[in-house]
C-alpha positions as CSV (number, residue, x, y, z in Angstrom):
1,M,128.8,32.7,304.1
2,S,125.9,31.2,305.9
3,R,126.3,27.6,304.6
4,R,129.3,27.2,305.5
5,L,129.3,28.7,308.7
6,G,126.2,27.1,309.7
7,V,124.9,31.1,311.0
8,K,123.1,33.8,309.0
9,V,125.8,36.3,308.1
10,K,123.3,39.4,306.4
11,P,124.5,41.0,303.8
12,S,123.7,44.2,306.5
13,M,126.1,42.4,308.4
14,L,129.2,42.7,306.4
15,D,128.7,46.0,305.6
16,S,128.2,47.5,309.7
17,Y,132.1,45.7,309.4
18,T,133.1,47.3,306.7
19,A,131.9,51.3,306.9
20,E,133.8,53.6,309.1
21,S,131.0,55.4,310.3
22,K,130.7,52.0,312.8
23,K,133.6,51.6,314.7
24,P,132.2,49.0,317.0
25,A,131.2,46.2,314.3
26,R,134.2,43.9,314.4
27,F,134.5,41.5,311.6
28,P,135.1,37.7,313.3
29,A,137.4,35.2,313.0
30,A,135.4,32.5,312.7
31,F,134.5,34.0,309.7
32,V,137.4,35.1,307.8
33,A,137.8,31.3,305.9
34,A,134.3,31.4,304.4
35,F,134.4,35.3,303.4
36,C,138.3,34.7,301.7
37,E,137.0,31.2,299.6
38,I,133.7,32.3,298.6
39,T,135.6,35.7,297.5
40,G,138.7,34.0,295.9
41,D,141.2,36.7,297.6
42,H,143.2,34.8,300.2
43,R,145.2,38.6,301.1
44,L,143.3,38.4,304.6
45,Q,143.5,35.2,305.7
46,R,147.9,35.9,304.8
47,F,148.4,39.0,306.7
48,L,146.1,37.4,309.7
49,M,149.0,34.5,309.2
50,A,152.0,34.8,311.9
51,P,155.4,35.7,309.9
52,K,157.1,32.9,310.0
53,Q,154.2,30.8,309.1
54,R,153.6,33.2,305.7
55,G,156.7,32.8,304.7
56,L,156.7,28.8,305.1
57,L,153.8,29.6,303.3
58,E,155.9,31.5,300.3
59,L,158.5,29.0,300.3
60,G,155.9,25.9,300.0
61,E,154.0,28.3,296.5
62,R,157.7,28.5,295.1
63,V,159.3,25.2,295.9
64,S,155.5,24.1,293.5
65,S,156.4,26.5,291.0
66,M,159.8,25.4,290.1
67,R,158.5,22.2,290.2
68,W,156.5,23.0,288.2
69,V,159.4,24.0,285.5
70,L,161.5,21.2,286.3
71,E,158.9,19.1,284.7
72,Q,157.7,21.5,281.9
73,M,161.5,21.4,281.2
74,Q,161.7,17.9,281.6
75,D,158.7,17.3,279.4
76,E,160.3,19.3,276.2
77,V,163.5,17.6,277.1
78,A,161.6,14.9,276.4
79,R,160.4,15.8,273.4
80,L,163.0,17.0,271.6
81,T,165.9,14.0,271.8
82,G,162.4,11.2,270.8
83,R,162.4,10.2,274.5
84,G,159.1,10.1,276.9
85,R,159.2,11.1,280.5
86,Q,159.4,8.6,283.1
87,K,156.9,9.4,286.5
88,K,158.6,9.1,289.8
89,G,158.5,5.5,290.9
90,K,158.9,3.8,287.6
91,R,162.0,2.8,285.8
92,K,162.8,1.9,282.7
93,R,163.2,-2.2,282.0
94,T,167.2,-2.4,282.0
95,R,169.3,-5.2,280.9
96,K,170.8,-5.1,284.0
97,L,167.3,-4.3,285.7
98,A,166.6,-8.6,284.1
99,K,169.8,-10.2,285.0
100,E,168.4,-9.1,288.2
101,E,165.0,-11.2,288.0
């Protein structure tokens, strides 16, 4: 965390933030992103988000997972029909396209 924050963060500092006996010690908000990145657990960041931002993030995650499922289904259909799935932006050349060119 020290390297990411540019501030020396000692284990004793982190311990004091979680110790019940040391109420005055508060975890600095500036440490949250680095802490979550290092631990690989982003629940603290989500907890601190406003409800609207948390909802938008969750919506984006759902859309992303639905898109992944759709791509998997397209790949399976392509495999079963013997056709490769076309990547977005590429169109299969047809007689109509050939005439237009």
